C-alpha positions in Angstrom: -66.0 -31.2 -165.8 -63.8 -30.9 -162.8 -61.8 -34.0 -163.9 -61.2 -32.4 -167.3 -59.8 -29.2 -165.7 -57.5 -31.2 -163.6 -56.3 -33.2 -166.6 -55.7 -30.1 -168.6 -53.8 -28.4 -165.8 -51.7 -31.6 -165.4 -50.9 -31.6 -169.1 -49.8 -28.0 -169.0 -47.5 -28.6 -166.0 -46.0 -31.6 -167.8 -45.5 -29.6 -171.0 -43.5 -26.9 -169.3 -41.3 -29.2 -167.2 -40.5 -31.4 -170.2 -39.5 -28.5 -172.4 -36.5 -27.6 -170.3 -34.3 -30.1 -172.1 -35.2 -29.4 -175.6 -31.7 -28.4 -176.6 -29.8 -31.0 -174.5 -26.7 -32.6 -175.9 -24.9 -35.5 -174.3 -21.3 -34.9 -173.3 -20.2 -37.7 -175.6 -21.6 -35.7 -178.5 -19.7 -32.4 -177.7 -16.3 -31.2 -178.8 -15.1 -29.1 -175.9 -13.1 -26.0 -177.1 -10.6 -24.7 -174.5 -8.5 -22.3 -176.6 -8.7 -20.1 -179.7 -6.1 -18.5 -181.9 -6.7 -15.7 -184.4 -4.3 -15.0 -187.3 -4.4 -12.7 -190.3 -4.9 -14.5 -193.5 -1.9 -14.0 -195.7 -2.6 -11.9 -198.8 -5.9 -10.5 -197.5 -6.7 -7.4 -195.5 -10.2 -8.6 -194.4 -9.8 -12.3 -194.0 -8.5 -14.1 -190.9 -7.9 -17.6 -189.7 -9.4 -18.9 -186.5 -7.9 -22.0 -184.9 -9.6 -23.8 -182.0 -8.2 -26.4 -179.7 -10.5 -29.3 -178.8 -10.1 -31.7 -175.9 -9.4 -35.2 -177.0 -10.9 -37.5 -174.3 -9.0 -40.5 -175.6 -5.7 -38.7 -175.0 -6.2 -38.0 -171.3 -7.6 -41.3 -170.2 -5.6 -43.9 -168.3 -3.4 -46.5 -170.0 -6.0 -49.2 -169.4 -8.1 -47.7 -172.2 -5.6 -48.4 -174.9 -5.4 -44.8 -176.1 -2.1 -43.9 -174.3 -0.4 -42.8 -177.5 -3.1 -40.3 -178.4 -2.7 -36.6 -178.0 -4.8 -34.9 -175.4 -6.0 -32.3 -177.9 -6.5 -31.6 -181.6 -6.6 -28.3 -183.5 -9.0 -27.3 -186.3 -8.8 -24.1 -188.4 -11.3 -22.1 -190.5 -10.9 -18.9 -192.4 -13.4 -16.2 -193.2 -14.3 -12.5 -192.9 -17.2 -12.9 -190.4 -16.4 -13.9 -186.9 -19.8 -15.4 -186.1 -20.0 -17.3 -189.4 -16.4 -18.7 -188.9 -17.3 -20.0 -185.4 -20.3 -21.8 -186.9 -18.2 -23.2 -189.7 -16.4 -25.5 -187.2 -19.5 -27.7 -187.4 -18.4 -28.5 -191.0 -15.0 -30.0 -190.0 -15.7 -31.4 -186.5 -17.3 -34.8 -186.0 -18.6 -33.5 -182.6 -20.7 -30.4 -181.9 -18.3 -27.6 -181.0 -19.0 -26.3 -177.5 -17.3 -23.0 -176.3 -18.5 -23.0 -172.7 -15.0 -24.1 -171.5 -13.0 -21.6 -173.6 -10.2 -20.3 -171.4 -7.6 -18.7 -173.7 -7.8 -16.5 -176.7 -4.6 -15.6 -178.5 -4.5 -12.9 -181.2 -1.4 -12.5 -183.4 0.1 -9.0 -183.6 -0.6 -9.0 -187.4 -4.3 -9.7 -186.8 -4.5 -7.2 -183.9 -3.1 -4.5 -186.1 -5.7 -5.1 -188.9 -8.9 -6.2 -187.2 -11.1 -4.1 -184.9 -10.4 -5.8 -181.6 -13.5 -4.2 -180.0 -15.8 -5.6 -182.7 -14.1 -9.0 -182.3 -14.6 -9.0 -178.5 -18.2 -7.8 -178.9 -19.0 -10.5 -181.5 -17.5 -13.3 -179.4 -19.5 -12.2 -176.4 -22.7 -12.3 -178.6 -22.0 -16.0 -179.2 -23.8 -17.2 -176.1 -21.5 -20.1 -175.3 -18.4 -18.0 -175.0 -17.6 -17.1 -171.4 -16.8 -13.5 -170.4 -13.9 -14.7 -168.2 -11.8 -16.2 -171.1 -8.4 -14.5 -171.0 -7.1 -12.5 -174.0 -3.4 -12.4 -175.0 -1.5 -10.9 -178.0 1.2 -12.9 -179.6 4.3 -11.6 -181.3 4.4 -14.6 -183.7 1.7 -16.7 -185.4 -1.0 -17.3 -182.8 -1.9 -20.8 -183.9 1.7 -22.0 -183.6 1.4 -21.5 -179.9 -1.4 -24.0 -179.7 0.8 -26.7 -181.4 3.7 -26.5 -179.0 4.0 -29.7 -176.9 3.8 -28.7 -173.2 6.2 -30.1 -170.7 4.0 -30.3 -167.6 0.4 -30.0 -168.8 -1.8 -32.2 -171.0 -2.2 -29.6 -173.7 -1.0 -26.1 -174.6 -4.2 -24.4 -173.6 -3.8 -25.7 -170.0 -0.2 -24.6 -169.9 -1.0 -21.0 -171.0 -4.0 -20.8 -168.7 -1.8 -21.8 -165.7 0.8 -19.2 -166.6 -1.8 -16.5 -167.0 -3.5 -17.1 -163.7 -0.2 -17.2 -161.7 -0.1 -13.7 -160.5 2.8 -13.8 -157.9 6.5 -13.8 -158.4 7.1 -11.2 -161.1 5.8 -7.8 -162.3 7.3 -8.3 -165.8 4.1 -9.6 -167.2 0.9 -7.6 -167.6 -2.0 -8.3 -165.2 -4.4 -10.7 -166.8 -7.4 -9.3 -168.8 -10.5 -11.2 -169.8 -13.1 -10.7 -172.6 -15.4 -9.0 -170.1 -12.6 -6.6 -168.9 -11.8 -5.6 -172.5 -15.5 -5.1 -173.4 -16.0 -2.8 -170.4 -12.9 -0.7 -171.1 -13.5 -0.4 -174.8 -17.1 0.6 -174.1 -15.8 3.5 -172.0 -13.4 4.5 -174.8 -10.3 3.5 -172.9 -7.1 2.2 -174.4 -6.0 -1.1 -172.8 -3.0 -3.2 -172.0 -3.1 -7.0 -172.3 -0.6 -9.7 -171.8 1.9 -10.4 -174.4 2.8 -14.1 -175.2 5.9 -15.2 -177.1 7.8 -18.3 -177.8 11.6 -18.5 -177.3 12.8 -21.8 -175.9 9.4 -22.2 -174.4 6.1 -20.2 -174.2 6.8 -17.0 -172.2 4.5 -14.3 -170.8 6.4 -11.0 -170.5 5.7 -7.5 -171.5 2.4 -6.0 -172.5 0.5 -5.2 -175.7 -1.1 -1.7 -176.1 -4.4 -1.5 -177.9 -5.8 2.0 -178.9 -9.2 3.0 -177.5 -10.2 4.9 -180.6 -9.3 2.6 -183.5 -9.2 -0.6 -181.4 -6.0 -1.8 -183.0 -2.6 -2.8 -181.7 -0.2 0.1 -181.3 2.8 -1.9 -180.1 4.4 -3.5 -177.0 5.9 -2.5 -173.7 9.1 -4.3 -172.7 9.6 -6.1 -169.4 10.9 -3.0 -167.5 8.1 -0.8 -168.8 5.6 -3.4 -167.9 6.9 -3.5 -164.4 6.4 0.3 -164.2 2.8 -0.1 -165.5 2.0 -2.8 -162.9 3.4 -0.6 -160.1 1.3 2.3 -161.4 -1.8 0.1 -161.2 -0.8 -1.4 -157.8 -0.4 -4.9 -159.3 2.7 -6.2 -157.6 2.3 -9.2 -155.3 5.5 -11.1 -154.1 7.5 -9.7 -157.0 11.2 -8.6 -156.6 13.6 -5.8 -157.5 17.4 -5.8 -157.7 19.9 -2.9 -157.4 23.6 -2.4 -157.2 24.6 -1.0 -153.8 26.3 2.4 -154.4 29.4 1.9 -152.2 30.3 -1.7 -153.0 28.6 -2.2 -156.4 27.3 -5.5 -155.2 23.8 -6.8 -156.1 21.1 -6.6 -153.5 17.6 -8.1 -154.1 14.4 -7.6 -152.2 10.9 -8.8 -152.5 8.4 -6.2 -153.5 4.8 -5.6 -152.5 2.7 -2.5 -153.3 0.9 -1.7 -150.1 -0.7 1.6 -151.2 -0.9 3.6 -154.4 -2.8 6.7 -155.2 -3.2 8.8 -158.4 -4.4 12.3 -157.6 -5.4 14.7 -160.4 -4.8 18.4 -160.2 -7.1 20.6 -162.3 -6.1 24.2 -162.7 -7.0 26.6 -165.5 -8.1 23.8 -167.7 -4.7 22.2 -167.3 -4.6 18.7 -165.8 -1.6 17.2 -164.0 -1.2 14.2 -161.7 0.6 13.2 -158.5 1.3 9.5 -158.1 2.1 8.2 -154.6 3.2 4.7 -154.0 4.1 3.0 -150.7 5.9 -0.4 -151.1 7.7 -2.8 -148.8 9.8 -5.9 -149.1 12.4 -8.2 -147.5 16.1 -8.5 -148.3 16.6 -11.8 -150.1 20.1 -11.4 -151.5 23.1 -9.4 -150.3 26.4 -10.0 -152.0 28.2 -7.2 -150.1 31.3 -8.4 -148.2 31.9 -5.1 -146.3 28.5 -3.6 -145.5 26.6 -4.6 -142.4 23.0 -5.1 -143.4 21.9 -4.7 -139.8 23.0 -1.0 -139.7 20.1 1.4 -139.9 22.1 3.8 -142.1 22.9 1.0 -144.6 19.2 -0.1 -144.7 18.0 3.5 -145.2 20.4 3.9 -148.1 19.0 0.7 -149.8 15.5 2.0 -149.3 16.3 5.3 -151.0 18.0 3.5 -153.9 15.1 1.1 -154.5 12.6 4.0 -154.3 14.7 5.9 -156.9 14.9 2.9 -159.1 11.2 2.3 -159.0 10.5 6.0 -159.8 12.9 5.8 -162.8 11.2 2.7 -164.2 7.7 4.3 -163.8 8.9 7.5 -165.5 10.3 5.3 -168.4 6.8 3.7 -168.7 5.0 7.0 -168.6 7.4 8.3 -171.4 6.4 5.3 -173.5 2.7 5.7 -172.8 2.6 9.5 -173.3 5.1 10.0 -176.1 5.3 6.8 -178.1 1.8 5.4 -177.8 -0.3 8.3 -176.6 -2.5 5.8 -174.7 -3.7 6.0 -171.1 -3.6 2.3 -170.1 -2.9 3.2 -166.5 -6.4 4.5 -166.0 -5.5 8.1 -165.1 -8.8 9.0 -166.8 -10.8 7.3 -164.0 -9.5 9.7 -161.4 -10.5 12.7 -163.6 -13.9 11.3 -164.1 -14.5 10.7 -160.4 -13.1 14.2 -159.5 -14.9 16.3 -162.0 -17.5 14.5 -164.1 -18.7 17.5 -166.0 -15.1 18.2 -167.2 -14.6 14.6 -168.1 -17.7 14.6 -170.3 -16.2 17.6 -172.2 -12.8 16.1 -172.7 -13.2 12.4 -172.9 -13.2 12.2 -176.7 -9.8 13.8 -176.7 -8.4 12.2 -173.6 -5.4 10.3 -175.0 -4.1 13.5 -176.5 -4.7 15.4 -173.3 -3.0 12.6 -171.3 0.0 12.7 -173.5 0.7 16.3 -172.6 -0.1 16.0 -168.8 2.6 16.6 -166.2 2.9 13.6 -163.9 4.9 13.6 -160.6 5.8 10.2 -159.1 6.8 9.7 -155.5 7.8 6.2 -154.3 8.4 5.3 -150.6 10.0 1.9 -150.2 10.5 0.3 -146.8 12.6 -2.8 -145.9 10.4 -5.0 -143.7 13.0 -7.6 -142.7 15.2 -10.4 -144.0 14.8 -13.7 -145.7 17.8 -16.1 -145.5 20.9 -14.0 -145.6 23.1 -14.8 -148.6 26.7 -13.5 -148.6 30.1 -14.5 -150.0 
């Protein structure tokens, strides 16, 4: 009797340990998807085309394999009205089982972003268990799938090139800070409008500007240009090793400095049901270019004049950004709403459904204090 119990117990243990690999697929059987493009189907309001970029292992092996002329990737497209069903339909056209666990980049064309519910799209993708929450989302001015067909100069495949560009966060404030599927899902769930990176193709793929998506209808409203995007990044404190140029008042010569946001604060003021804000930004940088022949950059008076000019220029660009957000788009993508919620939660619960309209009428004061920290290599004529 005791032996039977031991045998039964052993069989149960074996059953549970062996069941762990019931859905296992060998790597050689999988088609690894690294990028996705979404376009509006021409002639249809409800249909869209989804293009996926697969890794081609034969194209990234060494020359000794005999596949040196093969591409490192291949693209497949499917059309439909259901996001989930379209994802599953790739099984029909792929010789390997599509696997989305390595999906890094999702590009949505502006035509698709204006017609589909972006929140529903994000939510449905995240319901597909293989899709990672940290996949980055971009909006394209042109056809999204065309960006996945451009031959990259430095990387094996377009998906890798775009991913490298997205994750490089230093050097400029002219592109919007990166946003993932998880970031968008969280903001949309809170009813917030969002800004995501804009991608375009000129002579090459470029990330500059930002796309504004409404937090009510979850559709694309339009784009911020480079200068407005700089102002938005400064408002959000997202400026790391970027730069700014001005013309020195007396000589008219160009002076450039690096730019780092050291501290930024958005302070709401609530009085008689009227909401206003005060934005305070402290920034610093080093002089990198000085084309002035007459001015002595070592003089404290000269340096102070440059600091004032740069502070004024940053304020101007931020006010231009706020004008676009408040008057053109009526969308708070700088997260002013978070400061109201943390200051007076009861008031926020009363006004959150009308927040974008309230934000568009709010008075906002901006104060920037820029300090020159030192010098890089001095450049002069």
